[in-house]
SEZA-67410 format. One record per residue (C-alpha): residue in three letters; x, y, z; residue number from 1. Coordinates in Angstrom, 2 decimals. Layout:
# residues N
> ala  X  Y  Z  NUM
...
//
This chain:
# residues 136
> met  19.44  -36.95  12.06  1
> ile  18.36  -33.31  12.30  2
> glu  15.50  -31.75  14.25  3
> gln  14.47  -28.13  13.94  4
> lys  11.96  -25.81  15.53  5
> glu  11.32  -22.10  15.72  6
> ile  10.46  -20.38  18.97  7
> thr  9.51  -16.83  19.80  8
> leu  11.14  -15.18  22.77  9
> pro  9.09  -12.62  24.67  10
> ala  9.91  -8.95  24.24  11
> phe  12.79  -7.85  26.45  12
> lys  13.84  -4.33  27.29  13
> arg  17.05  -3.09  25.75  14
> gly  20.05  -4.83  27.28  15
> tyr  21.60  -8.25  27.79  16
> his  19.35  -11.02  29.06  17
> ile  20.23  -14.57  30.08  18
> val  17.74  -16.74  28.20  19
> thr  19.30  -20.17  28.74  20
> his  16.19  -21.46  30.50  21
> leu  13.89  -20.21  27.72  22
> ile  15.95  -22.19  25.21  23
> thr  16.41  -25.35  27.31  24
> asp  12.69  -25.43  28.18  25
> glu  12.09  -26.01  24.45  26
> leu  14.61  -28.89  24.27  27
> thr  12.58  -31.88  25.36  28
> asn  14.54  -34.67  23.68  29
> leu  18.26  -34.02  23.46  30
> pro  20.46  -36.85  22.16  31
> glu  23.28  -38.42  24.16  32
> lys  25.70  -36.45  22.00  33
> gly  25.33  -33.95  19.20  34
> leu  25.25  -30.24  18.47  35
> leu  22.71  -27.52  19.13  36
> his  22.67  -24.60  16.73  37
> ile  20.73  -21.47  17.67  38
> phe  20.02  -18.69  15.15  39
> ile  18.25  -15.37  15.74  40
> lys  16.25  -14.05  12.77  41
> his  16.85  -10.35  13.40  42
> thr  19.38  -7.67  12.44  43
> ser  19.12  -5.57  15.59  44
> ala  19.57  -8.27  18.23  45
> ala  22.20  -10.95  18.76  46
> leu  23.17  -14.04  20.72  47
> thr  26.25  -14.69  22.79  48
> ile  27.50  -16.92  25.59  49
> asn  28.97  -15.37  28.71  50
> glu  28.98  -15.25  32.51  51
> asn  25.67  -16.30  34.04  52
> ala  26.37  -15.76  37.76  53
> asp  26.97  -12.05  38.34  54
> pro  24.26  -9.67  37.05  55
> ser  26.78  -6.81  36.82  56
> val  28.12  -8.48  33.64  57
> thr  24.92  -7.54  31.79  58
> val  25.16  -3.95  33.02  59
> asp  28.81  -3.68  31.99  60
> phe  28.08  -5.07  28.52  61
> glu  25.38  -2.42  28.02  62
> arg  27.57  0.44  29.25  63
> phe  30.61  -0.60  27.22  64
> met  28.79  -1.23  23.94  65
> asn  26.86  2.05  24.25  66
> his  30.16  3.82  24.87  67
> ile  31.91  2.47  21.77  68
> ile  28.79  2.38  19.52  69
> pro  26.51  5.19  20.73  70
> asp  23.00  5.77  19.44  71
> gly  22.64  8.73  17.11  72
> asn  26.30  8.88  16.15  73
> asn  26.65  11.50  13.41  74
> leu  28.56  8.94  11.30  75
> phe  25.31  7.01  10.76  76
> ser  23.02  7.78  7.84  77
> his  20.68  4.80  8.39  78
> thr  18.33  6.22  11.02  79
> met  14.87  5.52  9.55  80
> glu  13.69  3.82  12.75  81
> gly  15.28  6.23  15.19  82
> pro  18.67  7.01  16.72  83
> asp  19.17  3.41  17.93  84
> asp  18.68  1.98  14.40  85
> met  22.18  1.78  12.92  86
> ala  23.87  1.35  16.29  87
> ala  21.71  -1.76  16.82  88
> his  22.76  -3.20  13.44  89
> ile  26.46  -2.68  14.15  90
> lys  26.18  -4.23  17.62  91
> ser  24.25  -7.18  16.15  92
> ser  27.00  -7.85  13.62  93
> thr  29.65  -7.47  16.32  94
> phe  28.11  -10.20  18.50  95
> gly  26.58  -12.39  15.78  96
> gln  23.36  -14.17  15.01  97
> ser  24.16  -17.77  15.91  98
> leu  25.69  -20.09  18.47  99
> thr  26.71  -23.74  18.34  100
> ile  26.79  -25.65  21.63  101
> pro  27.86  -29.28  22.13  102
> ile  25.36  -31.74  23.56  103
> thr  26.82  -34.31  25.95  104
> asn  24.94  -36.84  28.08  105
> tyr  21.55  -35.47  26.97  106
> lys  22.22  -31.86  28.02  107
> leu  23.95  -28.73  26.77  108
> asn  27.66  -28.92  27.52  109
> leu  28.06  -25.34  28.74  110
> gly  30.74  -24.33  31.21  111
> thr  29.84  -23.90  34.87  112
> trp  29.48  -20.12  34.61  113
> gln  28.18  -19.91  31.03  114
> gly  24.72  -18.82  29.95  115
> ile  23.05  -17.97  26.65  116
> tyr  22.34  -14.27  26.24  117
> leu  19.83  -12.45  24.10  118
> cys  21.43  -9.10  23.29  119
> glu  18.61  -6.65  22.65  120
> phe  19.93  -3.49  21.02  121
> arg  16.67  -1.68  20.26  122
> asn  14.64  0.47  22.62  123
> arg  11.53  -1.30  21.31  124
> gly  12.73  -4.57  19.82  125
> gly  9.65  -6.69  20.42  126
> asn  9.45  -10.47  20.28  127
> arg  12.45  -12.23  18.77  128
> lys  12.31  -15.39  16.65  129
> ile  14.93  -18.08  17.25  130
> val  15.57  -21.17  15.11  131
> ile  16.84  -24.16  17.09  132
> thr  18.49  -27.01  15.16  133
> ile  19.67  -30.21  16.82  134
> tyr  22.22  -32.38  14.98  135
> tyr  22.55  -36.00  16.11  136
//
C-alpha cells in the first residue's frame, strides 16, 4: 500500500534548518514497518540527514558550502535571479532532493543524533513544497 501527501514548509532564512518535527507532525498513521520517502519540489533547496544535537553543525554547513560554492562566482552565467541563483542550484544538486527513511515500530528509524534538514540556499527562497510518500 502507498500513501502520499504534499505539505508546504514555511519560509526559512538561508541556511540549514532541522525540520524533523515539521515532517513527523504530518505523519499521523505510520505503519509498523515500511519506508518514508521525502521529496522537495525545488531546484534551489535540498534535503539531508545529519546531526540534530549541536546547532554549530548548521553554521559550519553554511560556512563550508559558501566557501566552496560562493555566490556570484564569475564562472556562473546563470544569474537571472541574482548572485545566489546558480550557487543555489549547484548546492541543491550536491545535497539532493530526496530522502528515504525506514519506518520501524510505527516511527521513523533515525539514529539517535539524526535529524532531517531543509537546506535553504536562496536569500529569499520562500515556502517549500515537500511530497511525502509512505510505502507499507
